[in-house]
N, C-alpha and C positions, 0 to 999 in steps of 0.2 A: 302184558302191555308194557312197551318200552317208551319212555319219554325222557327228554332232556331234564336233568336235575335243575330245579330252580335255585338260583343263588342271587341274592340281592347285595349289590356292592356296598351299600351304606351299612348293612348289618356286619359284613366282613370287616369293613373299615372301623366301625365302632368297637368290634371285638378286638381287632389288632391294636388299636390305640389303648384300649383297656389293658391288654396283656403287656404292652410296652411299659405302661405305668406300673403295672403290678411287679414286673421284674425290677424296675427302678426303685420303687418304694421298699421292696423286700431286701434291697442291697444297702439301704442307707441307715438302718438302725445303729450300726457300729459307729456312725459319725457323731452320735450323741448330741450334746448341746452346742456343738461347733456349727450347726446349721439352724436356721429358724425353726422354732418349735412346731409351726403349722405343717411342716413336712411330715412329722411323725403321727402315729396314732395318738388319740387322746387317751389319757389315763381313765381308769374305770369310773372314778367319781368326778371327772373333769368335764365341764360343759363346753365342748369345743368340737368343731368339725375340721380335722386335719386332712391334708391331701391323701394320706394313707387310708383314712376312714371312708373315702369315696370310691376307691378303686373296686373293692370286692362287690359292693352293691351294684355298681355299673355292670360288672360281669354277670351277676344274677339277672339283671335286666336284659342282658344279651341272651341269656339262657331262654328267657321268655320270648324274646324277639325271634329266635331261631326255631322254637318248637312248632309253631303252626306250619312253617315252610317244610320242616323236616318230616312231619307227619303227612303233609300233603304230598311230598315226594314219594313216600312209601305207598300211599294210596294210588298214585299215578302209575307206580310200578306193578300194581295188581295185588299188593299184600292185603290179606284179610285182617280183621280186627285182632284175631288171636295172634297172628304173626307180628303185628305191630306191638301188641302188649308184650310178646316174648322178647322182641328187640329192645323195648324199654327196660324190661327186667334185666337183660344181659348188660346193657349199658350202665344201669344202676349198680349192679354187682361189681362191674369193673371199677367204677369210681370209688365205691366203698372199700373194696379190697386194696386199691392203691392208697386211699386215704388212711386206712388202718395201718398198713405197713409203714407209711410215711410218718405217722404221728407217734409211733411207739419207739422207745429208747433201745437202741442196739448196744449201748455202752456196756452194761454189766454182762449181758449175754455174750458179747464178743470176748470179754475177759475170760469167761469160762472155757471157751473153745480155742483160745490163743490166736485170735485174729482181730484186726482192727474194726471198729464199728463202721468206719468209712467204706471198707471193702464190702461189708454186709449190705450197706445201703445201696452201693453201686450194683451189687449183685441183684438186689431186688428190682432195681430200675431196669437192668438188662433183661430180667425176666419179663417185666412189663412189655418191653419192646418185642421180645420173642412171641409173646402171646397176642398182642394187639397191633402188630405192625400191619400195614396195608401191603399184603403180598400180591404180586402180579398174578393174573390168571395163568395157570400152568396145568400141565397134564403129565401123567406118567411119573417118572422118578422125581422130577422137580416138584410136582405137587405133593408127593409123599415127604419130601424133605421139608417143605414149608409146614405141613401138618405135624411132622416130627418136632420142628422147632417150637410150635405152639404147645404141644404136649410136654416137651422138655421144660418150657417156661413154667407151666403149672407145677411140674414136679419140683422145680427149684423153690417155688413159693411154699409148697408142702414141706420141703426140707427146712426152709427158714422158720416156718411155724413150729416144726418139730424141735428145732434148736431151742426156741424159747421155752417150750414145754419141758425139755430134758434138763435145762440148766436152772430151772426154778425150784426153790424149796417149797415143795407141796405141803399145804396145811393138812392137819389131821381132821377127819379121816380122808384118806386118799386111796386110790386103787390104781392098778397097772393095766393099761391098754397096750398089749403087745410089749414093746420094750420102753414105752413112754409113761412115766409116772404123771398122773393127772390129779389135780385138786380143783374142785369147782369153786368159783367165786362169782355166783350169779346175782346180778343186781335186778331185782324185780321192777325197779323204776323204768328200766328200758326193755321190759318184756315185749312191748308192742313193736319196738324196733327190731328185736331179735326175730320175731315172727315174720315181719315184713321181709327181712333179709333172707330168711329161710324160704319164704314164698317166691322171692325173686330168683333164688337159685334153683328151686325145684320146678317152677313153671316152664322154663325153657327146655328142661330135660323131657318133661312130659309132652310138650308141644313138638319137640324134635322127634320123639319116639312115635307119636301118633301120625306125624306127617311122613314117616318112613324115610327120613333123611339119612345121610351117610353115617356109617358106624363110627368114622373118625370124629365127626362133629358131636355125635352122642357121647363118645369117650371123653372129649374135651369138656363137655358140660358136666359129666360125672366127676371129673377132676375138680371142676369148680365147686361142686358140692363138698368134696373132701376138704378143700381149702376153707370153705365156709365153716365146716365142722370144726376144723382146727382153730379157727379164729374164735369160735364160741368158747373153746376151752383154753384160750390163750392165757398164759401167765408170764408176764415180763418180769425178769429179776432185777432187783436194785439193791443198794447197800443196806436197806432196812429189811430186806426179806421179800415177801410176796407182794407183787403189784399187779393185780388182775387187769385184763383189758377193760377199759371203760369207754363206752361209746358216747360219753358226754362231749368230747371234743373229737370230731371226725376229721380234723384237718381240712384245708380248703377243698381238696378234691372230694372228700366225703360229704361235706356240706353242699357242694354243688350236686353231688349224686342224689342226696335226699330231696333237694329242691327240684331237680329235674324229674325225679320219680313222681312226686305229687302233681307237678305241673303237667307233665306229659299224659299221665293216666287220666286226669280230670279232663284234659283237652280232647282226648280220644272220644270221650262221651259227649262233650259239648260242641266241639269243632266250630262250625260256622255260626253258632248262636252267640253273638257278642254279648248279649244281655246275660247269658249264663256265666260267662267269664267275668263280667263286671260283678255279678253276685258273688262269685268265688273270691274276687279281690276284696269286696266289702266284708265277707266273712272272715278272711284272714286279717283284715284291718281291725275289725272288732276284737278278734282273738288277741292281736298284738297289744292293743290298748288295754284290754282287760288284764293281760299279763303285767303290763306296766303299772297298773293300779293295784296289783297284788291280789286280784280276785281269784287267780288260778293257781296260787301257790300250793294249796292242798291237793289239787288235781294232778300236779306234776305234768303239765301239758308238754314240756320239753322232752318228756320221755317218748313221745310218739310224733311230735312235730318240732324238730330242731329249729331254734330261732323263735319259737312261740308265735309263728305266723309272720314274723318280720321278713324273713327271706322270701316267703311266698307272696307277700305284698309286692316285692320287687319283680319277681318272675311273672306274676299275672298282669302287672302293669305292662311288662314287655309283650305279653301275649296280646293284650288289648291294642297296644301300639302297632303290633304286627298286623292284626286284623284290620285296623284302620288303614294301614299302608296298602294292603291287598285290595281294599275297596276303592282306594283313591290313588292308584299307581300311575295314572297318566299326568302329563304336564298340565292339562286343562283343569284337573282336579287338585293340583298341588296346593292352590290357595286354600281350598277347604281343608286339606290335610294339615297344612302348616298352621292354620288358624286353630284346628282342633288340638294339635300338639302344644301350641303356645298357651292355649286356654287351660289345658291340663297342667302345664308347668306352673302357670300362675296360681291355679287352684291348689296344687301341691305346696307351693311356697307359702300361700296363705294358711294352709293347714299346719305347716311347720311353725309359722309364727304363732298361731293360736295355741297349739299343743305345747309350745315352748314355755308357756305360762305355768304348765303343770309338770313337764318332764324336761330333763336336761337332754342335750344332744350327745348321745353316747352309743358308739358302736358296740362296745363291750356290754353295755346294758341293754342293747337291742331295743332302743326306745323308738316309738313311732315318730317322734320328732326327727331323729336321725334319718329314718326311712323317707319321710316327706321331703326333707331337704335334698336327699340323694335322687329322689324321683324328679324333683323340679330340675335339677342339673341334667339328669339323663334325658328327659324330654326336650330340653332346650338344645343340648348337644346333638341329639338325633335329628332335630328339625334342620339344623345347619348342615349336617353331614348328608342327609337325604337330599337336600336342595343341591348341594355341591356335586355329589357323586351320581345320584340317580336322575336328577332333573337336568342339570347342566352337563352331565357326563364328564366331569373333570376328575379322572381317576388315576392319572399317570403318577401323581405325587404319592399315591398309596403303594406303589410298587416296592419301595424300600422296606416297608413293614408288612407287606402282604402275607408272608409266611406265618406271622403271629395271629392272623385272622383266619387262615385256612388250615394251619397245622398247630392249633393252639395247645393241645395236650403235649405234643413233643416240645414245644417252646417252654412250657411250664416246668417240665421235668429236667431240662438241661442244666439250670442253675444248681439243682441238688447234686448233680454229678460233679459240677465244677467246684462247689464248696467242699465236697468230700475229697476231691483230688488235691486242692491247695492245702487242706488240713493234713492229708496223708503225707504229702511231700514237704510240709512246712514252708510253703511259699509265702513270702512277705512282699508287700508293695511299698514304694517310696513314701516317706513321711507325708508329703504334701497331698497324697491321695487318700489319706486316712482321716481327714478333717476338712471342714469348711468347703469353700467353693471347689477346691481340688477334688475332694471326695465326691461332691455332687456330679462333677464332670466325669469322674471315673465310673460312677454308677450309671450314668446315662450312656456312656460308651459301652459299658458292659451289657446294658439292655439291648442296644443295637447289635452288639457282637453275638448275643444269644440268638437273635432273630436271623442273623447271617448264618450261624451254625445250623439253625433249623432249615434254612434254605438249602445248604450244602447236603444235609442229611436227606432232604427230600429228593435232591438230584441223584443221590446214591440209592434211592428206593427205600429209605428208612423214614417212615412216617406213621405215627400212632393214630389209630382211628377206632373208636368203640361204637 
């Protein structure tokens, strides 16, 4: 069954605005105290909600907003539940692999092989594009070239993982796998996460084999398994010796991957039952509050639910908002939808004020107070954008930032390439752009420039999609 893909303008716009702000706030840390403190992230023990503290929660809210529509699109295309779960697993692995490569230090490893860490980082990102680019439909030689690029991208990632393994001082005892010395540094705290990653890597391979899909796709999935195996044995070198891979910090992409996995899998089984998704939200809310109270310290809940439920509070709030939107999508029902959104925003704000008596507002502390404030903001902003874009159909202003909402992953990775290049070539900027208002203007221009580059890459047929 072939149907037109559902896209909701307000969701794309919300995501685009969030990505614009994410690029902006990620570029301003170097400005230090020359700009107002509220632009920055709050410190770990600081009771404050800075602009930078709101952006990531809004993006996780967008993850939840998009999930019901994405799964509904796959159902409309005729995908079975097994196929949908396989797709979710592949997307999760992609985000986790990118997050793990992005969050680990190439510095000492680069010294061992006589290459700059910036080049290694760029090489990893190029591999991401080779693997997950949206290639046009093709046949014959062209199709084989595209498949070859994907396979080569995975080989590059295997090579990079092997570099880390070879350049590491392996602890005793160690053994040799082929030409690669390996020393295990397994953290039992994260055993559940390890098992989930393994399951996400294995499941698509089995599903692909049982469905008799092409040998090329099966080979690609097997290469994914090899990368996952290497990441399990990953040992990053540093000046103090061995520093094993620790999934405690998955980087932004990894955290998005974990949040998406739990959200999407649960939604596959709850789907149109809004009450079930509300129960899921309440469960993760209780989990977050319990963690904030210190009740789960001995359990080590972060070992299998990153964020201790906080991130899933955001995504499931987005799921609920999305389901309400689907049920009240007409102009006649907008009053009911906007009233619901505003009521939820007020409720979240009240919850934030109440819990603030007991917990500080802290992104780093993953407090429920921080989440409630961010949800109040998210619902209020969504109400306005939905009214403007979906009801009034005023979407032309969105054109300039549209690529950030439709090619979000491409947009997110471009700054990493840019920062690597300016470090590699020792590029410096005028003094007035390194502090104060000049620095803020530079960062804002940079954010729009990244979106422009994303648009140009899209025109050239380069666009990441997982």
